[in-house]
C-alpha positions as CSV (number, residue, x, y, z in Angstrom):
1,M,18.0,15.4,21.6
2,A,16.6,12.5,23.5
3,A,15.4,9.0,22.7
4,V,11.8,8.2,22.1
5,D,10.1,6.1,24.8
6,A,7.4,3.5,24.5
7,Y,4.7,5.8,25.9
8,E,5.2,8.1,22.9
9,I,4.9,5.3,20.3
10,G,1.7,4.1,22.0
11,R,0.4,7.7,22.0
12,F,0.9,7.9,18.2
13,I,-0.8,4.5,17.5
14,F,-3.8,5.3,19.8
15,H,-4.1,8.9,18.5
16,V,-4.4,7.8,14.9
17,L,-6.9,5.0,15.5
18,K,-9.1,6.7,18.1
19,N,-9.6,9.9,16.0
20,D,-11.0,8.0,13.0
21,S,-14.8,8.0,13.2
22,T,-15.1,5.4,10.4
23,L,-12.9,2.9,12.3
24,L,-14.7,3.6,15.6
25,G,-18.0,2.8,13.8
26,Y,-16.7,-0.7,13.1
27,L,-15.8,-1.4,16.8
28,D,-18.2,-2.5,19.6
29,N,-17.2,0.1,22.1
30,G,-15.5,2.7,20.0
31,A,-12.2,3.9,21.3
32,L,-12.6,1.5,24.3
33,S,-12.1,-1.4,21.9
34,I,-8.5,-0.1,21.2
35,Q,-6.1,-1.1,23.9
36,P,-2.4,-1.6,24.5
37,V,-1.2,-5.2,25.2
38,Y,-4.4,-6.8,26.2
39,I,-8.2,-6.4,26.1
40,D,-10.2,-8.0,29.0
41,G,-13.5,-7.7,27.2
42,G,-15.0,-11.1,27.1
43,A,-18.2,-9.8,25.5
44,L,-16.3,-7.8,22.8
45,K,-17.0,-9.1,19.3
46,N,-14.3,-7.0,17.7
47,G,-11.4,-4.8,18.7
48,I,-7.7,-3.9,18.3
49,V,-4.8,-4.6,20.5
50,Y,-1.3,-3.1,19.9
51,T,2.0,-4.2,21.5
52,L,5.5,-2.8,21.1
53,L,8.0,-5.5,20.1
54,N,11.2,-3.6,19.7
55,V,12.3,0.0,20.3
56,D,15.8,0.9,18.9
57,N,17.1,4.4,19.6
58,E,20.0,5.4,17.3
59,N,22.2,8.3,16.5
60,T,22.2,10.0,13.1
61,K,25.4,11.5,11.5
62,T,24.8,14.9,13.0
63,T,24.3,14.2,16.6
64,S,25.9,12.4,19.5
65,R,22.6,11.6,21.2
66,A,19.8,9.3,19.8
67,N,17.3,11.3,17.8
68,L,15.9,8.6,15.6
69,T,13.9,5.6,16.9
70,R,13.0,2.5,14.9
71,V,10.0,0.8,16.3
72,V,8.5,-2.6,15.5
73,F,5.0,-3.0,16.8
74,R,2.3,-5.6,16.6
75,L,-1.3,-4.7,16.0
76,E,-3.9,-7.5,16.3
77,V,-7.4,-7.1,15.0
78,F,-10.2,-9.5,16.0
79,S,-13.7,-9.9,14.9
80,E,-16.6,-12.3,15.0
81,T,-16.9,-12.4,11.2
82,F,-14.2,-12.5,8.6
83,S,-15.9,-9.9,6.5
84,N,-15.8,-7.4,9.4
85,L,-12.2,-8.3,10.1
86,Q,-11.4,-7.4,6.5
87,T,-13.3,-4.1,6.7
88,I,-11.5,-3.1,9.9
89,S,-8.2,-4.2,8.4
90,R,-8.6,-2.1,5.3
91,R,-9.3,0.9,7.5
92,I,-6.2,0.3,9.6
93,G,-4.1,0.0,6.4
94,A,-5.4,3.3,5.2
95,L,-4.6,4.9,8.6
96,L,-1.2,3.4,9.5
97,D,0.4,2.0,6.3
98,K,2.5,4.8,4.9
99,P,0.8,7.8,6.5
100,A,2.0,11.3,5.7
101,Q,5.3,12.2,7.4
102,G,4.6,14.7,10.2
103,E,3.6,15.2,13.8
104,Y,0.9,13.1,15.4
105,N,-0.1,14.0,18.9
106,G,3.4,15.3,19.6
107,V,5.2,12.4,17.9
108,D,7.3,13.3,14.8
109,L,6.7,10.4,12.4
110,Q,9.1,9.8,9.6
111,S,7.5,6.6,8.3
112,C,5.3,3.7,9.2
113,I,4.7,0.6,7.0
114,I,3.0,-2.8,7.3
115,E,5.8,-5.5,7.2
116,T,3.6,-8.6,7.4
117,Y,0.3,-9.9,8.5
118,D,-1.2,-13.3,9.2
119,D,-4.9,-14.4,9.6
120,D,-6.2,-17.0,12.1
121,F,-9.4,-18.3,13.6
122,D,-9.8,-19.1,17.3
123,E,-12.1,-22.0,17.6
124,K,-12.6,-21.6,21.3
125,N,-13.6,-17.9,21.2
126,K,-15.1,-18.1,17.7
127,L,-13.1,-15.0,16.6
128,Y,-11.1,-14.2,13.5
129,Y,-7.7,-12.6,14.0
130,R,-5.4,-10.6,11.8
131,D,-2.0,-10.1,13.3
132,Y,0.0,-7.2,11.8
133,R,3.6,-6.3,12.2
134,F,4.5,-2.6,11.5
135,N,7.9,-0.9,11.3
136,A,8.0,2.8,12.2
137,R,10.7,5.5,12.3
138,I,10.2,8.4,14.7
139,F,12.3,11.5,15.2
140,K,12.9,13.1,18.6
141,A,14.0,16.7,18.8
């Protein structure tokens, strides 16, 4: 059994978000509005950026190699209006907060929950932001 790497975690997040037609309908450029780390889309009025904050591989009682990974990731939603920010955020909550345990694009998810979120407004860019912090547990066979 091997540890989970950052690519696999990002693959899970992107897979869940990009395959939801309701969420994509709220975004300017569909799946192109969902990016890891940074979006260089000056004209975008709304989108989603996800960043890994911590990846902790650990052993369970039955193995000598890491087969459980705890991941903390940040997901930032931005939108030109607060009402659209709330709409996108509700959809993200439905998709990523306590999804069913199982396999997502080759990633074996045990759990994923929203730990916290904060709202903000950027006066310079005239955008509302919601900054989520998620905690996920992933198994690796």
